[in-house]
N, C-alpha and C positions, 0 to 999 in steps of 0.2 A: 216265582218265586216263582220279579220280575220274577202245587207243584205243578213248569214247562213241564207224576206229579211233576211237571216242569213248573213250578209255581210262577205265576206271573207277577211282575211288579212294575209299578209306575206311579207317578203322583198325579195323574189326571183323574177323571171320574173313577169311582170305585168300580172295579171290574170283577167278574166272578172268575178270577184266575188266581193261581197261586202267586202271581207277581202282584205287588201292591196296587192300591187304587190310584186315581189320576189327579189332574191339576186343581180341582176344587179342594183337594185334600193336601196334606203335607207333601213335599216333593216326591216326584215319581222315582221309582226305582224297582228293579227286579231284585231281589237279594242275591238264584242262581244262581258274590264271593270275592275275595280279594286275591288276586292271582298269585299262583306260584310261578311256574315258567310256562307261559302259554304255548311256546314253540316246542316244548319237549313233552309230547303227549302220546303215549301208546302207539301201536303200529297203525292206528287209524289215520294218522296224518303223514302218510308216506310221501305223497307227491302233491305238488302245487300246480294245478292246471292253469293254463293261460286263458285269455279271453277267446282264443281260437278254440280251445277245448269247450268253452261254454257254448259256442256256436255249434260245434259238432254234436254235442250231447243234445242240443235242442232239435237238430235236424234228423238225428239218427237214433232215437230212443229204442226203436225195435231192434236195430242191429246190436246195440249195447246190451240189451237184455237177452239176446239170443243165446240159448244154451246154458243160462245161469240157473234156471229152475229155482230150487230152494237153497241155492248156495248163499248162505248168510254172509260169509266173508266178502264175496263178490258184490252182493247187494249193498253192504255197508260202505265198501270202497266207492261204489257208484254214487251213493248218496252223498258222501263226503266230497267227492269231486264235483258234484252238481252244485253244492252250496258254497264251496270254497270262494268263488269270485263274487258272491252276492252280499258281502259285508253284513253277515248275520241275518240277511233278509231285507236290509234297508235298500239295496239296489235291485231287488227282485222285481221283474216284470210279472204281469199275470201269467204269462207262459212259463216263466221260471217257477212260479208258485205251483202251477199245475204239475209241472215235471217233478218237483220235489215231493209234492203230495202223492203222486203215483208211486214213486220209488219207496216212500215211507209206508204206503199201504202194502206193498209187497213184503217189506220187512215185518210189518205188523202181522201179516198172515202166517209168518213162520216164527213168531215170538217164542223163544225158548223158556220164558218165565211166565207161566200161566197165572200165577197168583203173586204179582209183584209186591203187594203190601205185606206179604208173609216172607219176603226174601231179604236176606242181609245185603244183597247186591244193591239195594236202594240206598243204604247208608253211605254217607260221605259227602264230599264237595263236588259239585257238578258245574261245568261251565256251559253257559248257553251259547250254542254255535249257530242256531237258526231259529227264527220265529216269524210268524205272520202278524204278530201284534204290533201295530204302529205305535201304541203308547209305550210299550217296553223299548222299542227301537228309538223312540224320541225323535221321530222324523220331522216333527214340526219345529225342532230346534236347529240352530246352526250346527254344523258338524263338530265344531270345536267345543260345544257345550253338551254333546252327547256322551254318555258313559262309554268308555272304550271296551270294557268287559263287564259281563254280568254273571253272577254265580248263584248257586243255590246249595244250601246245606240241608240234609235231611237226616233225622234220627227216627228210625222205624219203631224202636222200643219205646221211646217217650212220645211219639207222634208229634214231633216238633219240626218246624221248617224255618229256614232263614234265607232271605234273598239279599244279595249284596251287589252294589255297584262299585266299579273302580273309579279312577280319575275321570272327571275333575271333582266330583262331589262326595263320593264314598258313602252314599246313603245306604241304609239297611232297613229291613223290616223282618219281624219274627211272626210266626203264626202257629196256631194249634191245628192239628189235622184230625178229622173224624172219618174213619172208614165208612163208606156206604156199601161197598162190597170188596172183594179181594183185589180189585183193580182201580177203584175210584174213591176219591176222598173229597169231603167238604173242607174248605179252608177258611179259617177265621183269623184275620190278621189282628195282632194285639198291640205291638209297639213299633213305631218308626224310630230310627235314629238318624237325625239330620247330621250330615258330615261325619257319620259314624260315631257321634259323641252325644248329641242333644236328644234325649228321649221325648217322644210325643205319643200320647195314647191314640191308637187307631180308632176311628169311628166304627160303630157297630155294623154299618153297612159295608165295611171293607171285608168282603167275603166272596167266595167263589167255589167252584168245583173243578176237579181235575182228574182225568182218567189216564193211567199209565198203560200205553198200548204196546210198548216194546221195552224190554229190559234185558241187558246182559252186563258183563263186568266192565264194558267200555262205553256203551251207548244207551241212551234212554230217549224214547219218544213219548210225548204226552199230548193230549188234546183237551182244551178247555171248554167250558160250557158255552162260551161265546163263539165257538168254532175255530179258535186259533190253534195253530200247530206249534209245538215246542220240541226242539231237538237239542240234547245236551250230551256232553262227553264227560266221563269220569276223570277227575284230576287228582283227587286225594281220598281214597277209601277210608283212611283213618280219621278224617275230620268229623267232629261232633259239634252240633249246635250248642252254644253256651247256654247253660241253665239260667 
C-alpha cells in the first residue's frame, strides 16, 4: 500500500511500509487495487523488451544513458524497459535491483513535483509494477498462490489509502496517512478485508513510513523506511478510497 506513498502490503510481519503487515497477522497483501485493463496503460507501456533486452541493458547502461541528461521521458522509458521482464521484481537479481535503483535515482533527481503530498497528482488508483519488498511479492509462496496484481488507492484530501490484491485472494487493507513533511507520510493501517469481504481490525503495530521521491501524472516512485523501493503507474485518476 502492499504508500509504494507506494503503501506496502503483505500479511507477514508488520512492516513499516504502506503495504500491510505480514504472516503473523491477517493475510498479506498490498492494497496498491482490482484491475481495470492492465495492458492498456498510458504511453509508458509502449514496448515489451525481450530477455535479450534485459541482457543488453545490464551490459551497456552507460551507452543507454548517454545523451539523455534530464530527459524525463527517456528515463521513464528506460526504467519501464528495465523492469518489464522482472515480474514486478520477483525475478530480479541483485544486479537487476541495482540497475533499477540507479535509473530510479536519476528520475528522482529531476522530480517535477517537489511537494507531492500537496499535489492532486497523487489522487487515484495506482498499480504496483516493481518493488524490492519480498513480503509484498510473496516470493515464499508457490507462484499460483501469489497475487497477480497489486494496487493502491490514495485520497490526498482525506489522507486515506487503500491497498488491494487481485486474484486469487483479493485481500485489501485501508490506512490513515499522517504527513511528516511535504514528501513523507506515517502510515497506520486500520482494517483488513480478507477476500475483500471479511473485515479484520489491524493491530496497532501495523504501521510504517513512506517517502514519495518522484511523482507525475503517469509514474510514482516511493521508498519505505525499511529501504524498499516501490514503483507504480497511474491507472485511474478518478478513483477514490471508499469512506
